[in-house]
N, C-alpha and C positions, 0 to 999 in steps of 0.2 A: 645089388640088383642088376641083372643083365640089361643090355641096352639094345634098342633098335635104332639104327642111324642110316644116313644116306652114304653110299659109297660107289665108286666107279668100278664097274665089273666088265671084264672081257669074257663073254659066255662061250664063244666059239671062235676058232681060228680065222683070223682075217676080217671078221665082222666088226663094224663100228662098236665102240664101247657104249655102255648105258649106265645111267645113274639108278641104282636099286636100293631097296631097303635091306640092310644086312643085320645079322644078329651078332652082338659082341658079348661073350660070357664074362662073368666076374673073373678077376685074375686068380689063378691058382698059385701054388708055391713057386717062387722065383719069377713071377710074371707081374706085369703092370699094365694098366689101361692108360693110354695117353689121349688127351683131347687135342687133336691135331689142329694147329693154327695155320700152317702153310706147308705146301708140298710142291717141289719143282717137278716139271714134266721132263723126264729123262729118256734117252733113246732106249734104255733097257726096258722101260714100260712098253714101248712100241714093239720091241722084240718079243716080249711075253704075248702081246696081242696077236702077233703074227705066228705064234707057235715056234719061234726060232730058238727058244731055250728049252722048253719041254711041252708036253701036251696035257698037262694036269689042269685042264679047264674045269670050272670057271676060275679065273684069276681075279683077285682084288688088287688092283694096280696101285702104284705110288710107293715111293720108298725114300725120297730125298726130302726129309721133313723135320719140322720142329713143332713143339707143343708143350702142354702142361700135364704133369702126372695128376690123374684124377682118382686112381685107385691103385693100391699095392697089395700083392698077395703075401701069403705067409713066407717067412724067411728072407724077405727083401729088407736089407738093412742100410743100403747105400742111397736110397731114394725115399722121399716122402711126398705126400700129396701137396701140390702147389709148386713143385720144382719145375723150372724151365729146362727142357732137354732137347738135344738133337738126337735123332734116331740114326742108328748105324746097323749095318747088316753083317757084322762080324763080332758077335758076342763071344769073347774068348773063354775057354773052359778052365784054364789054370792048371790042368792036369795032364795034358798030352805031352808027347816027347819034346815038342817045340817050346811049349810054355815052360816045361821043367828045365830046358836048356837056357832059359832067360830070354827067349825070343817070342814073346806072346803075340807080336804083330804078325807072325806066321802061323798062328794057332791052326792045328790040323783038325780040330774038333769043335768048331764054332757051332752055336746052337740058337734055336728060335723058341718061341712059346710052344708049349706042349698041347694046349687046347686049340680047337679050331673055331674060327669065325665061320658063320654059315649064311647061305642064301636059300630060303625056302627049304630049310632042313638039309641042304647039300653042303658039304664041306667046301670052303673056299681055299684056294692056294694063294697066300699073300705074296706079292712080288718081293723077291729077296727076303722073304720071311717077315715083311713089315706091313704092306698093304695100307698106305697112308693117304690115298685119295678117298678119305672117309672122315667123318666128323670125329670118330673115335677109332682107335685100333688097339689090338692086344699084342704085346711083344714080350720077349724075355727081358728081365731087368737089365741084363748086360747089354742090351741093344739100345738103351736110353742113357745118354751121357749128359750129366748136369753141367750147364754153363751159365754165365752171367745173363740175367734177364734184361740188361741194358740195351740189348740188340734186338732189332725187329725180327720176328719169326721168318718172314719171307727171305731175309738175308741169311740168318743163322742156318736154316734148313739146307741151304746149298752145300754147306760143308759136309753134310751127311753122305754125299756120293760124288758128283762130278768134280766139284772144286777140290775136295780132298784127294781124289784120284790124280788130278793134274798137279796140284801142289806137291803131293807126296812123291810123284814120279821124279820131280826135279830135286826136291829137298832131301827125301829119304832114300829112294832107290838110286837116283843119279848122283847124289852127293854133290850137287852144284855148290861152288864156293866162290869167294871173292876172286875176280879177275878171270874167271872161266869164260870160254866161248861155248854157246849152246845153240842148237838148231831144233826147231819143233815142227814136225810134219802134221798138219791138220789144225786149223784154228777155230774149232768149235769150243764148247764150254770146257772140255778137258784140256785141250791144247792151250787155250788162253790161260787156264789156271797154271799150267806148266810154265808158261811165259812169265806169269805173275810170280811164281815161285822162284824162277831164275833171277828175276829183278830183285826180289827181296833178299836173295842170297848174295847179291853183289856181282852177278855176271857182267862182264865187260861188253861182250857182244852177244846179242840175242837175235837169231834169225828165224823169222816166221815164214813157213812155206805152205801155200794153199793154191787152189784153183780159182778162188773167188775174191775179187778185189774188196768186196764189202767185208769179208772176214779178215782180210789182211789189214784193213783199216781198224777193225776192232783190236787186232793183235797189237797194233801200235799203241793203242790206248792202254794196254796192259803192260807195255814196256819193251816191245820188240824194237830193236835198234835198226834192223834191216828187214826187208820183205822180199820174197821171191814168188812171183806168180808163175806157177809151173804148168799152166793150162796148155801151153804150146811147146813144152819142153820134154825131151826124152830123159831117161835116167842119167846118161853121161852128162847131159847139159845141166841137170840139177846139181849133180856132184861138182861139176866145174864151177857153178855159180856159188855154191857154199864155200868151196876152197878159195875162190877169188875174194871172198869177204873175210878170209882168215889167213891171209898171207901165204896162200897156197897149201896150207897144212891140213885144213879140216877142223872140226870143232872138238872140244874136249868131251862134250856130252851131246848125243843125238837122241832126241825123244820122238818116237813114232806114236802118234795119237790117233791113228786111223784104223790100223789092223789089216793092212794089205801087203802081200808079198812084194809088190813093186816099190812101195814107199819104204818098206823095211830094208830092202836092198839099197835104196838110196841112202838111208840113214847109216847103214853098215859101212858103205864106202865113203861117206862124207865126214867121218870122224878122223881125228888125228891119231897117230900111233899111240897106243896105250890108252886110247879114249874109250868111252862107255856108250853102249847103245841101250836104250830103255824102251821096251815095248809096253805101252799102256793101252793102245788101241786094241779092241777085242776082235780077233780073226774068227772066221767061220770054220767049222770042223774040217771041211774038205781042203782048206788052203795048205799049200806046200811051198817051201822055198829051197833053192839049190844054191849053195855057196861053196866055193873051193875051200877045202879044209886047210890048204896051205895059207890062204888069206886069213882064216880064223886064227891060225897059229901065228903067222908072221906079223899081224897087226897088233897082237897082244890086247891088253885092256880087258873089257868085260862085256858080255851080252846078257842083259838082265830083263826079266819080266817084272812088272810092278803090280803086285796084288793090292788093290784098293789103296794105292799110294804107299804100300807097306806101313800103313798107319796103325797106331794104337789109340783108339778113340779117347780113352781116359787121359792120355798124355797130350794128344794133338789137338782135339777139338777145343778145349779151354784155351790153349796157347794161341790158336788161330783167332778165336774170338777176341782175345786180348790185343793181338796185332791189329785187328779191325778197329777196335775202340781207340787205339793209339793213332789211327789214320795211316797205318803202314800196309794194310791189306785192302784192296779195292773190291770188296764183295758187292757193293751196290751196282757196279758196272755189269755184273752178270745177269741182273734182273731186267729182261727186255719188256715184260708186261706182267700185270697181275690180272688173273682171270677167276671166274667162278667154277664150281665143281662140274657144271654142265657144259663146260667149254673145252674139256680135255681132248676130245676127238679132233676138234678144229686145231688145237695146239699141236697135235701130232703132225698135221699137214703142214703147218708153218715151220715146224722143226725139219721136216723132210725137205722143204724148199730152201732151207738155210736162212730163213727170215729172222730168226730169234736165236739168242744164246740160251736163255731160259724163260719159258712161261712159268709163272708160279701161281698155283691154285691157292686162293685165300678162303679159308673155311668160315 
């Protein structure tokens, strides 16, 4: 039977969000309905509200979530009602050229639910194909990954986006390993997750770089061995500071978690010869960067972009939950506050002011 539930909707560009009654259809083939238990407030949701991703309003916001499968559609064989799941926004197809090459983490044909959730008869655009600031949501079965139910949903859900993006940037894309030196630009949720990933991997030196002392203090909690407050520094000074902490050489892996040309340039020149630069911060479409090609050639190494931490949810989500249950992954530290569904707009403002790592909506 279809459901009418409360959900957080962005009706028009830039306007405050509102809690509305939305319609959730029964799942069709390959789809599931999830009773959402918790959903983190991510910058991407704010980008949707601001029209910075596309203009397909109204949006049903929320995507960093965990919950319980309450209904399954036809042809769903890997999930059953009652399963505890983390939602993800890259359901792999298994058939594209990347999947067939054995690299499903780069799937070029990820998919969402085919049916639409609606508001007053109008189709909603779910954020990242999920729409989890709601009591229930409809997703493709591949967007729901079963994990141990021993973990609280407000912690588990964070793996679904920001934490996975940062951890994956270090562990998967950057390939950080024992004894490496790592620098991370931007110490919000994604950057701190990259620091956490570097710590787990056994990095010897982990340098956190930010403009805000409060964020640098958070970075230390996640494993940063050194911090650089770059608020009064130009690019050469930041590069010199990183090199000064690494014997004059620069880092093995430089992770840019902001998405700005200036900080990307700092990361590029702050790495050691044959080092790796990982871009996980999301730039805006108009941004450009100018690098001497001889420097790209002469320094060697690799310049990489990290897609969702280059994760494969079925592989990575259960593994990360196991690390958390073993006490090796500090997920609890990312939860700054727990809020109600009617507090999302206020949480956006706290996030913009840098007051929180994650506000988490509890349903």
